[in-house]
Every structure is written in C-alpha cells, then in structure tokens.
C-alpha positions as a Markdown table, in Angstrom:
| # | Residue | x | y | z |
|---|---|---|---|---|
| 1 | Met | 121.5 | 89.3 | 86.8 |
| 2 | Asn | 122.4 | 90.8 | 83.3 |
| 3 | Asp | 123.1 | 87.4 | 81.8 |
| 4 | Ile | 119.6 | 86.1 | 82.8 |
| 5 | Thr | 117.4 | 85.8 | 79.7 |
| 6 | Val | 113.7 | 86.0 | 80.1 |
| 7 | Val | 111.5 | 84.5 | 77.3 |
| 8 | His | 107.8 | 85.4 | 77.0 |
| 9 | Gln | 105.5 | 82.3 | 76.0 |
| 10 | Pro | 102.3 | 84.2 | 75.3 |
| 11 | Glu | 100.6 | 81.1 | 74.2 |
| 12 | Gln | 101.2 | 79.6 | 77.6 |
| 13 | Leu | 100.7 | 82.7 | 79.5 |
| 14 | Arg | 104.0 | 82.8 | 81.1 |
| 15 | Phe | 107.6 | 84.2 | 81.3 |
| 16 | Ile | 110.5 | 81.7 | 81.6 |
| 17 | Val | 114.1 | 81.5 | 82.4 |
| 18 | Gly | 116.0 | 78.2 | 81.6 |
| 19 | Ser | 114.7 | 75.1 | 80.3 |
| 20 | Ala | 113.0 | 71.9 | 81.8 |
| 21 | Pro | 113.6 | 70.5 | 84.3 |
| 22 | Asp | 115.5 | 73.5 | 85.7 |
| 23 | Gln | 113.0 | 76.1 | 84.6 |
| 24 | Ala | 111.9 | 79.4 | 86.4 |
| 25 | Met | 108.6 | 80.9 | 85.5 |
| 26 | Leu | 106.1 | 83.6 | 86.2 |
| 27 | Glu | 102.6 | 82.7 | 85.2 |
| 28 | Tyr | 99.7 | 85.0 | 84.4 |
| 29 | Arg | 96.1 | 85.2 | 83.6 |
| 30 | Leu | 94.6 | 87.9 | 81.0 |
| 31 | Ala | 91.0 | 89.0 | 81.0 |
| 32 | Asn | 89.5 | 92.5 | 79.8 |
| 33 | Lys | 92.7 | 94.2 | 79.5 |
| 34 | Thr | 93.7 | 93.1 | 82.9 |
| 35 | Ile | 96.7 | 90.9 | 83.8 |
| 36 | Asn | 97.0 | 88.9 | 87.1 |
| 37 | Phe | 100.4 | 87.6 | 87.8 |
| 38 | His | 99.2 | 84.6 | 89.9 |
| 39 | His | 102.3 | 82.3 | 90.2 |
| 40 | Thr | 106.1 | 82.6 | 90.4 |
| 41 | Phe | 108.4 | 79.6 | 90.7 |
| 42 | Val | 112.2 | 79.2 | 90.8 |
| 43 | Pro | 113.9 | 75.9 | 91.1 |
| 44 | Pro | 116.3 | 75.4 | 94.0 |
| 45 | Ser | 119.3 | 75.4 | 91.5 |
| 46 | Met | 118.5 | 78.9 | 90.3 |
| 47 | Arg | 117.5 | 80.6 | 93.8 |
| 48 | Gly | 119.5 | 83.6 | 95.1 |
| 49 | Lys | 120.5 | 84.7 | 91.7 |
| 50 | Gly | 117.9 | 87.4 | 91.1 |
| 51 | Val | 115.9 | 85.1 | 88.7 |
| 52 | Ala | 112.6 | 85.9 | 90.3 |
| 53 | Glu | 113.0 | 89.6 | 90.2 |
| 54 | Lys | 114.1 | 89.6 | 86.5 |
| 55 | Leu | 111.0 | 87.5 | 85.6 |
| 56 | Val | 108.7 | 89.9 | 87.5 |
| 57 | Arg | 110.3 | 93.0 | 86.0 |
| 58 | Ala | 110.1 | 91.5 | 82.5 |
| 59 | Gly | 106.4 | 90.7 | 83.0 |
| 60 | Leu | 105.5 | 94.2 | 84.4 |
| 61 | Ser | 107.5 | 95.8 | 81.6 |
| 62 | Trp | 105.5 | 93.8 | 79.0 |
| 63 | Ala | 102.1 | 94.6 | 80.8 |
| 64 | Asn | 102.9 | 98.2 | 80.7 |
| 65 | Glu | 103.9 | 98.2 | 77.0 |
| 66 | Gln | 100.5 | 96.5 | 76.4 |
| 67 | Gln | 98.6 | 99.2 | 78.4 |
| 68 | Leu | 97.2 | 96.4 | 80.6 |
| 69 | Thr | 95.9 | 96.9 | 84.2 |
| 70 | Thr | 98.2 | 94.9 | 86.5 |
| 71 | Glu | 97.1 | 92.9 | 89.4 |
| 72 | Ala | 99.1 | 90.2 | 91.4 |
| 73 | Ser | 97.6 | 87.3 | 93.4 |
| 74 | Cys | 101.2 | 86.0 | 93.9 |
| 75 | Ser | 102.6 | 87.6 | 97.1 |
| 76 | Tyr | 106.0 | 88.0 | 95.5 |
| 77 | Val | 104.8 | 90.0 | 92.5 |
| 78 | Gln | 102.6 | 92.2 | 95.0 |
| 79 | Lys | 106.0 | 93.5 | 96.4 |
| 80 | Phe | 106.8 | 95.2 | 93.1 |
| 81 | Leu | 103.2 | 96.9 | 92.9 |
| 82 | Arg | 103.5 | 98.9 | 96.0 |
C-alpha cells in the first residue's frame, strides 16, 4: 500500500489514484467549513490493494489539516469516522 500515490484535485473536489480510464477516486463537497465525503470508487483492476483505504485516509488527513468538520454520506468512509 506504500507505493500508492494519492493526488488531491481541489478544483474538482476529489482525491484520485491512477489515471483514466483506471482511476480510483474519493469525491467530496465543501460547505461552511464542513466536508462531506460522498462517493468512493475503485475500478476492478485496482480492487483488493488498499486503494480505497489510502484515498480515505488521505482525504481525512487533509480535512483535519484544514480544520474542517467531517461528514460522510458514503458508507465506506463512514467506517473510518466511528
């Protein structure tokens, strides 16, 4: 999992791994100092390699650095907020 590079694309409100068409992503919405992680997608070719976890951990770390209130409407991300 250490060789997975997560790239933040703030202009597109997402974190990504890889490039199209094989691109994993964690999408979010921002409003009033609150971030809502609403969608996680990992293509079949990248599944089972810890990519989704790496995306979520990068997103949560960034949100923490920005002192944002964190919410998740994505069920996968909700597991990390418990």
